[in-house]
N, C-alpha and C positions, 0 to 999 in steps of 0.2 A: 442517259437512259439507266434506269434502275435495273440491277441484275438480281435475280432470285435463284438460289440454288438449293435443291433438296439433297439430302444424303441419309444414309442409315438403313436403306432397304436391304433385303436379302431373303434367304431361304430359312424358314424356321419350321418347327414341328407344332402341331396343334397343342394349345395350352401354354406355349412359350410366350416370351415377351420381346418387344423390340422398341427402340427409340428412334424416331425420325427427327431430323433437324432441317430447318429452313433458315438459311442465312441470306440477308439482303446487303446490297452495296450501300444502302442509305439507312439512316437511323430508323428503326422500326417504330419509334415513338412519333414519327412523322405521318404514319399511316393511320387511317381511320379504323381499319380492321385488318387482321391477318386470318386467313382461312386455310384449312386443309380440305382437299377434295380427294376422291379416289375414282378410278375408272377401271373396272374389270375388262378383260379383253373382249371386244365386240359389244360392249355395253356403254351406256351413257355415263358421263362424269357426274358424280353426286357429291354434295357437301357433307363433310364428316364432322368438322368442328370449326368454331370461330372464337377468336379472342379480340375484343374491342380495345381501343386505345385506353379506355378507362379501366380495363382489367376484367370486365365481365366476360364470361365464357358460356358457350353452348355447345352441345354435342348431339349428333343424330341419335335417334332412338335405338338404332341397330348397334351402336357402340357405347351407349351410355352405361357407365359403371365399369367399362373395360378400358376405354381410351380417355386420355386426359391431355388437353392442350395447355401449354404454358409458354412463357417467354423469358428471355434474359436480355433486357434492353442494352446492357453494357456490351453484350456480344452480338447485338443485332440479330438475334436468333430466336425463332419460335420452335417449340418442340411438340411432338405428338408421341406420348408414351402409350404404347399399346400392350395390354396384358391379356392373358387367356385368349390368345389368337385362335381363330377358327378358319377352316378352309374357305369359307365365304368371305373372309377378309382379303383374300388374294386379289391384288389389283396393283396398278401403278398409282402412286400417291403424289399429288401435286399440291404445291403451295401457291397461294394467291395473296398479293399485297394490294390493298385497296387504298388509293391515295385520296387526299382531301379534294383534289380537283376532278375526281371521278375516274382517273386513270387506273387501270388494273395491270399488274405485273405478275406474270406467271413464270414458274420454273419449268424445267424440262421433265420433271418427275423422277421418282425413285421407285423401282419395282419391289413389291413384297409378295412372296410366295409362301403360303402356309400349306404344308402337306408333306406326305411321306415320299 
């Protein structure tokens, strides 16, 4: 069973930055794609960013220009660099690893709070 673990969440002020990390127990190069999602309290989980095995990336319109997904294959880690954070970015952030056989592996999430 593949383990996925997010880290890096916390409390920040509007305009500040934060880096989230997602580390897997298996080589991330084995996965078709890695995704970051977020889920505000009481709301649905939505896709934030994706990085494909070939390196292509995409970001939700709401975070485009502020958030960047990247990876370090040697560390089996995917990052989400978040800048110019806004109160509406407050959510629990989840990482999803999508395997070639269709299996999906989720972490337990890391909370991000943006506010005073």
